[in-house]
C-alpha positions as MATLAB code, in Angstrom:
seq = 'MKNMLRSQRVWLWILRFLVLVFTTPVALGQAVRIKDLANLRGDRTNTLMGYGLVVGLNKTGDSAASLTTNKAVNTLLGRLGMTPDNPQVTSQAIASVIVTAELPAFANVGDRIDVRLSVLADATSLAGGTLLMTQLRAGDGEVYAVAEGAIIVGQASGKGARILTVARIADGGTIEREFAPALVKNNAIDLNLRQPDFTTSDRVSQTINQHFRMFLATSVNAAQVKVLVPEDYQAKLTSFIAEIEGLTVEPDQKAVVIVNERTGTVVMGGDVKISDVVVSHNGLSIEVGSGKNAKKESVVPVQGTTIGDLVKSLNQMGVKPEDLVSILQSLHASGALKADIKLL';
ca = [
      -0.060   -0.012    0.099;
       2.725    2.339    1.056;
       4.487    1.620   -2.388;
       1.399    2.564   -4.428;
       1.004    5.820   -2.644;
       4.723    6.390   -3.318;
       4.330    5.764   -6.736;
       1.123    7.820   -7.269;
       3.142   10.962   -5.605;
       5.984   10.400   -8.238;
       3.572   10.268  -10.969;
       1.650   13.440   -9.660;
       4.878   15.386   -9.453;
       5.864   14.277  -13.028;
       2.228   15.488  -14.202;
       2.684   18.676  -12.539;
       6.344   19.251  -14.074;
       4.999   18.446  -17.460;
       2.124   20.991  -17.208;
       4.304   23.771  -16.099;
       6.864   23.042  -19.062;
       4.377   22.743  -21.782;
       1.800   25.462  -20.695;
       4.540   28.217  -20.466;
       4.417   30.521  -23.464;
       7.506   30.818  -25.670;
       8.866   34.333  -26.034;
       8.783   35.298  -29.562;
       9.728   38.961  -29.040;
      12.095   40.723  -26.799;
      12.128   39.231  -23.471;
      12.298   41.713  -20.411;
      13.334   41.132  -16.805;
      10.560   40.925  -14.254;
      12.365   43.550  -12.257;
      11.862   46.060  -15.208;
       8.265   45.091  -15.405;
       6.960   45.120  -11.801;
       7.280   46.609   -8.651;
       7.262   44.562   -5.233;
       4.509   45.582   -2.881;
       5.797   47.616    0.047;
       9.327   48.280   -1.609;
       8.726   52.029   -2.214;
       9.728   55.384   -0.914;
       7.871   57.552    1.630;
       7.578   61.489    1.544;
       8.968   63.190    4.534;
       8.108   66.950    5.369;
       8.964   69.365    7.990;
       8.918   73.198    8.706;
      12.325   74.904    9.123;
      14.021   78.404    9.408;
      16.885   79.581    6.852;
      19.220   81.989    8.485;
      22.132   84.251    6.956;
      20.405   85.673    3.971;
      21.360   89.023    2.461;
      18.231   91.001    2.970;
      16.215   88.398    0.929;
      14.403   86.776    3.757;
      10.761   87.271    4.812;
       9.521   90.631    5.765;
       8.315   91.751    9.196;
       4.701   91.233    7.968;
       5.415   87.369    8.032;
       3.555   86.304   11.548;
       4.552   82.901   10.824;
       8.210   83.452   10.746;
       8.176   85.940   13.753;
       6.575   83.207   15.909;
       8.917   80.586   14.756;
      11.986   82.849   15.550;
      10.562   83.677   18.873;
       9.786   79.960   19.803;
      13.411   79.170   18.727;
      15.151   81.834   20.960;
      12.942   80.772   23.589;
      14.386   77.166   23.477;
      17.859   78.605   23.404;
      17.123   80.248   26.572;
      16.513   83.887   25.226;
      13.537   86.016   25.534;
      13.499   88.957   23.349;
      11.963   92.105   24.309;
      10.368   92.973   21.137;
       8.262   90.174   19.697;
       8.789   91.501   16.345;
      12.378   89.961   15.737;
      11.982   88.920   12.058;
      14.779   90.472    9.678;
      15.245   90.079    5.954;
      18.019   87.527    6.990;
      15.473   84.819    8.074;
      13.057   82.952    5.899;
      10.520   80.150    6.633;
      10.674   77.217    4.423;
       8.926   73.886    3.973;
      11.469   70.969    3.745;
      10.784   67.775    1.738;
      12.764   64.326    1.191;
      12.287   61.025    0.079;
      12.844   58.313    2.463;
      14.062   55.069    0.617;
      12.895   51.737    1.528;
      15.156   49.764    3.971;
      16.976   53.172    4.842;
      19.465   52.781    7.931;
      20.159   55.041   10.662;
      22.941   57.470    9.728;
      22.277   57.188    5.900;
      22.183   60.538    4.154;
      19.444   61.716    1.625;
      18.905   64.915   -0.478;
      16.397   67.600    0.901;
      14.380   70.171   -0.943;
      13.298   73.613    0.396;
      10.635   75.927   -0.777;
       9.824   79.375    0.438;
       6.849   79.676    2.688;
       6.244   83.304    2.958;
       7.470   86.396    1.041;
      11.091   85.768    0.946;
      12.635   86.591   -2.304;
      15.873   84.366   -2.524;
      17.304   81.506   -0.489;
      20.782   81.988   -2.110;
      23.411   82.018    0.671;
      21.473   80.786    3.462;
      21.950   77.866    5.928;
      18.978   75.736    6.949;
      18.674   75.278   10.628;
      18.157   71.811   12.127;
      14.637   70.694   11.018;
      12.786   67.307   11.755;
      11.264   65.541    8.875;
       8.190   63.465    9.707;
       6.283   60.902    7.535;
       2.769   60.421    7.413;
       2.307   58.327   10.620;
       3.788   61.532   12.567;
       6.973   59.891   13.397;
      10.368   61.796   12.981;
      12.563   59.628   10.399;
      15.126   62.076    9.549;
      16.920   65.735   10.500;
      17.827   68.275    8.045;
      20.401   70.926    8.065;
      23.309   72.614    6.292;
      24.240   75.130    3.533;
      21.813   75.836    0.767;
      22.312   75.514   -3.137;
      19.816   77.533   -5.064;
      17.430   75.870   -7.731;
      18.509   75.109  -11.376;
      17.993   77.535  -14.198;
      14.484   77.647  -15.561;
      13.812   77.534  -19.208;
      14.554   81.066  -20.093;
      17.816   81.015  -18.230;
      16.855   82.741  -15.027;
      17.464   80.808  -11.669;
      14.713   80.109   -9.426;
      15.915   81.306   -6.099;
      12.895   80.623   -3.881;
      13.332   76.821   -4.296;
      16.681   75.167   -3.078;
      18.212   71.821   -2.363;
      20.883   70.519   -0.067;
      22.654   67.478   -1.200;
      23.196   64.868    1.531;
      21.383   67.439    4.000;
      19.297   64.947    5.718;
      20.263   62.264    8.189;
      18.147   59.270    8.694;
      17.145   58.941   12.350;
      14.571   56.038   12.156;
      15.005   52.942    9.947;
      12.252   52.133    7.547;
      11.816   48.551    6.811;
       8.486   47.661    4.823;
       6.895   44.394    5.188;
       7.180   42.691    1.954;
       5.652   39.301    2.996;
       1.808   39.081    3.703;
       0.136   35.757    4.424;
       3.210   33.849    3.297;
       3.153   35.600    0.071;
       4.636   38.505   -1.734;
       2.852   40.750   -4.686;
       4.123   41.884   -7.732;
       2.385   45.008   -9.200;
       2.819   45.511  -13.019;
       3.791   49.051  -14.038;
       1.619   48.628  -17.097;
      -1.328   46.478  -16.343;
      -1.912   43.781  -18.856;
      -3.819   40.385  -18.457;
      -1.650   38.640  -20.842;
       1.874   39.772  -19.443;
       0.327   39.014  -15.888;
      -0.272   35.462  -17.071;
       3.178   35.158  -18.534;
       4.838   36.424  -15.450;
       3.044   33.790  -13.102;
       3.661   31.039  -15.589;
       7.439   31.891  -15.850;
       8.011   31.862  -12.100;
       6.064   28.571  -11.904;
       8.294   27.047  -14.622;
      11.532   28.507  -12.759;
      10.971   26.896   -9.368;
       9.181   23.668  -10.707;
       5.996   24.471   -8.360;
       2.772   26.310   -8.427;
       3.896   29.210   -6.569;
       2.504   32.285   -8.699;
      -0.948   33.289   -9.391;
      -2.208   36.037  -11.746;
      -4.809   37.746   -9.666;
      -5.693   40.501  -12.226;
      -4.126   42.612  -14.836;
      -1.880   44.353  -12.593;
      -1.183   41.956   -9.818;
       0.758   38.475   -9.577;
       0.832   36.712   -5.925;
       3.674   34.524   -5.316;
       3.769   32.095   -2.267;
       7.304   31.876   -0.571;
       8.332   28.151   -0.603;
       9.306   26.871    2.848;
      12.905   26.472    1.539;
      13.198   30.237    0.866;
      11.465   31.691    4.013;
      14.805   32.237    5.624;
      16.146   33.357    2.408;
      13.718   35.857    1.150;
      16.144   37.976   -0.347;
      17.561   35.258   -2.823;
      13.882   34.361   -3.595;
      13.058   37.730   -4.584;
      16.367   38.263   -6.413;
      15.821   35.289   -8.585;
      12.207   36.207   -9.496;
      13.529   39.843  -10.327;
      16.050   38.175  -12.869;
      13.569   36.103  -14.634;
      12.748   37.253  -18.277;
       9.146   37.691  -19.726;
       7.921   38.858  -23.032;
       5.551   41.637  -22.229;
       2.463   41.994  -24.396;
       1.427   45.423  -25.517;
      -1.694   47.089  -26.800;
      -1.362   48.330  -30.428;
      -1.259   52.274  -29.771;
       0.009   55.034  -32.143;
       0.803   58.231  -30.675;
       0.689   61.405  -32.734;
       2.104   64.890  -31.835;
       0.087   67.189  -34.081;
       2.275   70.227  -33.082;
       5.621   68.686  -34.143;
       4.480   65.937  -36.614;
       6.054   63.258  -34.521;
       4.642   59.727  -35.088;
       5.380   56.967  -32.153;
       3.979   53.393  -32.955;
       4.858   49.746  -32.834;
       5.988   48.431  -36.171;
       3.581   45.487  -36.133;
       0.288   47.623  -35.901;
      -1.906   46.251  -38.567;
      -3.699   48.106  -41.215;
      -6.768   46.610  -43.243;
      -6.782   46.673  -46.911;
      -7.373   50.313  -47.890;
      -6.713   52.965  -50.620;
      -5.684   56.304  -49.032;
      -6.077   59.428  -51.269;
      -4.310   62.562  -49.915;
      -3.161   65.716  -51.805;
      -3.344   64.235  -55.174;
      -1.467   60.953  -53.996;
      -3.307   57.590  -53.852;
      -1.641   54.738  -51.821;
      -3.099   51.345  -51.682;
      -2.193   49.065  -48.563;
      -2.967   45.113  -48.897;
      -4.622   43.281  -51.591;
      -2.761   45.152  -54.433;
      -6.012   45.269  -56.564;
      -5.532   48.840  -57.981;
      -1.694   48.434  -58.315;
      -1.841   48.640  -62.045;
      -3.505   52.031  -62.047;
      -0.670   54.836  -62.688;
      -2.338   57.138  -59.959;
      -2.130   54.392  -57.315;
       1.142   53.621  -55.349;
       0.892   50.002  -53.918;
       2.565   49.514  -50.275;
       4.154   46.171  -49.775;
       2.985   44.767  -46.402;
      -0.184   45.450  -43.982;
       1.588   47.050  -41.011;
       1.818   50.845  -39.964;
       5.639   50.575  -40.159;
       5.384   49.520  -43.871;
       3.206   52.475  -44.738;
       5.092   55.071  -42.881;
       8.346   53.738  -44.445;
       6.694   54.135  -48.049;
       5.384   57.429  -47.229;
       8.840   58.631  -45.886;
      10.588   57.386  -49.195;
       8.118   59.273  -51.126;
       8.768   62.623  -49.232;
       5.521   62.904  -47.495;
       5.631   65.887  -45.079;
       5.012   65.059  -41.287;
       1.766   67.134  -41.176;
       0.595   65.058  -44.095;
       1.563   61.690  -42.437;
      -0.258   62.710  -39.312;
      -3.754   63.453  -41.409;
      -3.253   60.265  -43.008;
      -2.954   58.181  -39.905;
      -6.014   60.038  -38.481;
      -8.135   59.405  -41.553;
      -6.996   55.642  -41.315;
      -8.055   55.490  -37.637;
     -11.173   57.273  -38.250;
     -12.160   54.753  -41.071;
     -11.343   51.928  -38.798;
      -8.588   50.508  -41.089;
      -5.964   51.388  -38.529;
      -6.090   48.462  -35.930;
      -4.765   50.402  -32.829;
      -5.702   53.046  -30.501;
      -4.440   56.558  -31.524;
      -3.395   59.055  -28.938;
      -3.273   62.678  -29.956;
      -0.769   64.916  -28.118;
];
């Protein structure tokens, strides 16, 4: 009896292996790493924010009319053991700012991060200033970092003028509290596709199952793949995730043509299909597909049935970009262009 049960288990394992091998789709196009297709749930940054004071400005700080800055300076001086006689202590050497930063996942105490400053009141420039120690809090109200340091004013705008009311401090923030998100929930990890697609989601799950020779991954929907963590990998979660991220999958894509009417730029996949059709535009007649009218002198046949073939032929004929855009719009309106078209 025991031998019969053992034999049944062996055959069941072989059957599962064959199902995994023969049901996995063969990639015909360009394969992409799962790491580049999906994000791991929980592996994300968190925004930090705090209120701070910038000092040392050359008459470009907040005016005396800024009540927020006056109150903040009085509070600061009080903590330093000073009680000013005049509550109106703000000079144009000080500015109130909002300080923001991005806290990376798995950040450790002592790590440095960049911080960004934005003027809160009526200061005209932060150039030459120094940010005093500022606590940065996350959405849960806890302090995760402290920022301070000399300021670098913002980059030049499109017209060449620098934006002086926004600044940054490279490595100006110090992590004070570790942030380690929970990646495993109910003994499983979730992969969230950056571009949801049912076919791609199914291919990701089947590729993972084939690699580990087990039914671990399930395509929940077009955007999510749930992967069970095997018992052998529960103590080696990093290795398990690294193996998954290194697997390659051929992503499926919807047929889309993007047209910029202003510049005449057209972006599309070369395999976007076109039905048999004759296009007449500015005295030029072009036939795509069957070639029934190819003998007519006024008709130029196009070899192939994809948008790539058509655009290539039109470019060879010297068709202007604006005319190309008009032709594509007409094809889409007639239903001959088998793709979504997006106009910018």
